[in-house]
C-alpha positions as CSV (number, residue, x, y, z in Angstrom):
1,M,-16.5,22.2,-21.5
2,E,-14.9,19.6,-19.3
3,L,-15.4,15.8,-19.9
4,H,-17.8,15.4,-16.9
5,E,-20.0,18.2,-18.3
6,K,-19.9,16.7,-21.8
7,I,-21.0,13.3,-20.5
8,Q,-23.9,14.8,-18.6
9,T,-25.0,17.1,-21.4
10,L,-24.8,14.3,-24.0
11,R,-26.7,11.9,-21.7
12,K,-29.5,14.4,-21.0
13,A,-29.7,15.3,-24.7
14,R,-30.5,11.7,-25.5
15,G,-33.0,11.4,-22.6
16,M,-31.1,8.8,-20.7
17,T,-30.8,8.4,-17.0
18,Q,-27.5,7.6,-15.4
19,E,-28.7,4.0,-14.8
20,E,-29.7,3.6,-18.5
21,L,-26.3,4.9,-19.6
22,A,-24.5,2.6,-17.2
23,E,-26.3,-0.4,-18.6
24,K,-25.3,0.6,-22.2
25,I,-21.6,0.8,-21.3
26,Y,-21.6,-2.0,-18.8
27,V,-20.6,-0.1,-15.7
28,S,-22.3,0.8,-12.5
29,R,-24.5,3.8,-12.0
30,T,-22.1,5.0,-9.3
31,A,-19.3,5.0,-11.9
32,V,-21.4,7.3,-14.2
33,S,-22.2,9.5,-11.3
34,K,-18.5,9.9,-10.5
35,W,-17.7,10.7,-14.1
36,E,-20.4,13.4,-14.2
37,S,-19.4,15.0,-11.0
38,G,-15.7,15.1,-12.0
39,R,-14.6,12.7,-9.3
40,G,-13.4,10.1,-11.7
41,Y,-12.5,9.3,-15.3
42,P,-13.8,6.5,-17.5
43,S,-11.3,3.9,-18.6
44,T,-10.1,3.8,-22.2
45,E,-12.6,1.0,-23.0
46,S,-15.5,2.9,-21.4
47,L,-14.5,6.0,-23.5
48,K,-14.7,3.9,-26.6
49,V,-18.2,2.7,-25.7
50,L,-19.3,6.2,-24.7
51,S,-18.1,7.5,-28.0
52,A,-20.2,4.9,-29.8
53,V,-23.3,5.5,-27.7
54,F,-23.1,9.2,-28.1
55,S,-22.0,9.0,-31.8
56,V,-19.1,11.4,-31.2
57,S,-15.3,10.9,-31.5
58,I,-13.1,10.5,-28.4
59,D,-11.4,13.7,-29.4
60,E,-14.7,15.5,-29.1
61,L,-15.1,14.1,-25.6
62,L,-11.6,14.8,-24.3
63,S,-9.4,17.8,-24.4
64,S,-5.7,17.2,-24.9
65,E,-5.0,17.8,-21.2
66,E,-7.8,15.4,-20.1
67,L,-6.5,12.7,-22.5
68,L,-3.0,13.1,-21.0
69,S,-4.4,12.9,-17.5
70,L,-6.4,9.8,-18.4
71,A,-3.4,8.1,-19.9
72,E,-1.3,8.8,-16.7
73,E,-4.1,7.6,-14.5
74,E,-4.5,4.4,-16.5
75,N,-0.7,3.8,-16.4
76,R,-0.6,4.2,-12.7
77,S,-3.5,1.8,-12.3
78,N,-1.9,-0.8,-14.6
79,L,1.4,-0.5,-12.7
80,S,-0.5,-1.0,-9.4
81,K,-2.1,-4.1,-10.7
82,L,1.2,-5.5,-11.9
83,Q,2.9,-4.8,-8.6
84,I,0.2,-6.5,-6.6
85,F,0.4,-9.5,-8.9
86,L,4.1,-9.7,-8.4
87,Y,3.5,-9.5,-4.6
88,G,1.3,-12.5,-5.0
89,V,4.0,-14.4,-6.9
90,L,6.6,-13.7,-4.3
91,D,4.2,-14.7,-1.5
92,F,3.0,-17.9,-3.2
93,I,6.6,-19.0,-3.8
94,L,7.2,-19.1,-0.1
95,L,5.3,-22.4,-0.1
96,V,8.5,-24.1,-1.3
97,F,10.1,-23.1,2.0
98,L,8.3,-26.1,3.5
99,F,10.3,-28.4,1.4
100,L,13.7,-26.8,1.2
101,P,16.5,-27.8,3.7
102,L,16.6,-24.5,5.4
103,F,16.2,-25.6,9.0
104,G,19.2,-26.6,11.2
105,M,18.6,-29.6,13.4
106,R,21.3,-30.6,15.8
107,D,22.3,-34.3,16.1
108,G,24.9,-34.4,18.8
109,E,27.8,-32.3,17.6
110,I,26.5,-32.3,14.0
111,V,23.9,-29.9,12.6
112,H,21.8,-31.3,9.7
113,A,19.9,-29.0,7.3
114,V,16.4,-30.4,6.9
115,N,13.1,-29.2,5.5
116,L,10.3,-28.1,7.8
117,L,8.4,-31.4,7.3
118,S,11.3,-33.3,8.9
119,Y,12.3,-30.6,11.4
120,Q,12.0,-31.6,15.0
121,G,14.4,-29.1,16.6
122,T,11.9,-27.1,18.5
123,S,8.5,-27.3,20.3
124,S,5.4,-28.4,18.5
125,V,3.9,-24.9,19.1
126,I,6.7,-23.2,17.2
127,R,6.6,-25.7,14.4
128,V,2.8,-25.0,14.0
129,L,3.7,-21.3,13.9
130,Y,6.3,-22.0,11.2
131,F,3.7,-23.9,9.1
132,T,1.0,-21.4,9.7
133,S,3.0,-18.3,8.7
134,L,4.4,-19.8,5.5
135,I,1.0,-21.3,4.4
136,A,-0.8,-18.1,5.3
137,L,1.6,-16.1,3.1
138,S,1.2,-18.5,0.2
139,V,-2.6,-18.4,0.4
140,L,-2.5,-14.6,0.6
141,G,-0.2,-14.7,-2.5
142,L,-2.8,-16.7,-4.4
143,A,-5.4,-14.1,-3.4
144,E,-3.2,-11.3,-4.6
145,M,-2.7,-12.9,-8.0
146,I,-6.5,-13.6,-8.3
147,F,-7.5,-10.1,-7.2
148,S,-4.7,-8.1,-8.8
149,G,-7.3,-6.5,-11.1
150,A,-9.8,-5.7,-8.3
151,A,-10.7,-2.2,-6.9
152,R,-7.9,-0.1,-5.4
153,K,-9.2,-0.6,-1.9
154,V,-9.0,-4.3,-2.2
155,R,-5.5,-4.1,-3.7
156,T,-4.4,-1.8,-0.8
157,A,-5.8,-4.2,1.8
158,L,-4.0,-7.1,0.3
159,T,-0.7,-5.2,0.0
160,L,-0.8,-4.1,3.7
161,S,-1.8,-7.6,4.8
162,S,1.1,-9.1,2.8
163,L,3.7,-6.6,4.3
164,L,2.5,-7.1,7.8
165,L,2.3,-10.8,7.7
166,H,5.7,-11.0,6.0
167,A,7.2,-8.8,8.6
168,A,5.7,-11.0,11.4
169,A,7.1,-14.1,9.7
170,I,10.6,-12.5,9.6
171,L,10.4,-11.7,13.3
172,L,9.2,-15.2,14.1
173,F,12.1,-17.0,12.4
174,A,14.6,-14.5,13.6
175,L,13.6,-14.8,17.2
176,S,13.6,-18.6,16.9
177,R,17.1,-18.5,15.4
178,Q,16.5,-19.8,11.9
179,P,19.1,-17.7,10.0
180,Y,18.6,-19.2,6.5
181,V,14.8,-18.8,6.5
182,T,15.1,-15.3,8.0
183,A,17.7,-14.2,5.5
184,L,15.6,-15.4,2.5
185,L,12.4,-14.0,3.9
186,F,14.1,-10.6,4.4
187,L,15.3,-10.6,0.8
188,F,11.8,-11.3,-0.4
189,F,10.5,-8.5,1.8
190,I,13.1,-6.1,0.3
191,A,11.9,-7.1,-3.2
192,K,8.3,-6.3,-2.2
193,A,9.2,-3.1,-0.5
194,A,11.3,-1.7,-3.3
195,P,8.3,-0.6,-5.5
196,L,7.0,1.4,-2.5
197,L,10.3,3.1,-2.0
198,F,11.0,4.0,-5.6
199,S,7.5,4.5,-7.1
200,R,6.7,8.2,-7.8
201,G,5.2,9.7,-4.6
202,A,6.5,6.8,-2.5
203,G,3.4,4.6,-2.6
204,G,2.5,4.0,-6.2
205,I,1.2,0.6,-5.4
206,F,-1.6,2.1,-3.4
207,R,-2.9,4.3,-6.2
């Protein structure tokens, strides 16, 4: 008997509805429904609570293959959460670009390196775009760190937003001829893209 069948059988044997079981193990009724239909696995913590509620051991609930599958799924999920958190750190760090002397401002024949707060070497519209792109990435980075443990769909949306906004920022600084900022942004982008390229199945962060 598979895990989803065992959960359903044990629940019914104790006269519980899916909602009642969900309340006892602190999950949603939808989660219980997914487990019983075989469309999802409970986490390790949920398995421990299920074991206590049904008065059975975890070994009785899971076959060796299911236990291995659950461990692999949990490892992928933990890796995904760690990756999105690191995305957030990298994006949030970009806030310091406002204060670093990365912008070349010409003064006659001399080019001074100044920070963005002091930079006056372009139009006000471009400067606003500079500020907006860096601040938006930093705010997104904060959101990524806060929601790194959220549902997979939320993490995927944050990841895609980060990559797209970061690529747009690189294009903005490259087209406006800011080589130092462009180079640093590109290095940060490579650091973010590396997990996607080397994760198993080329996209582990989205799992």
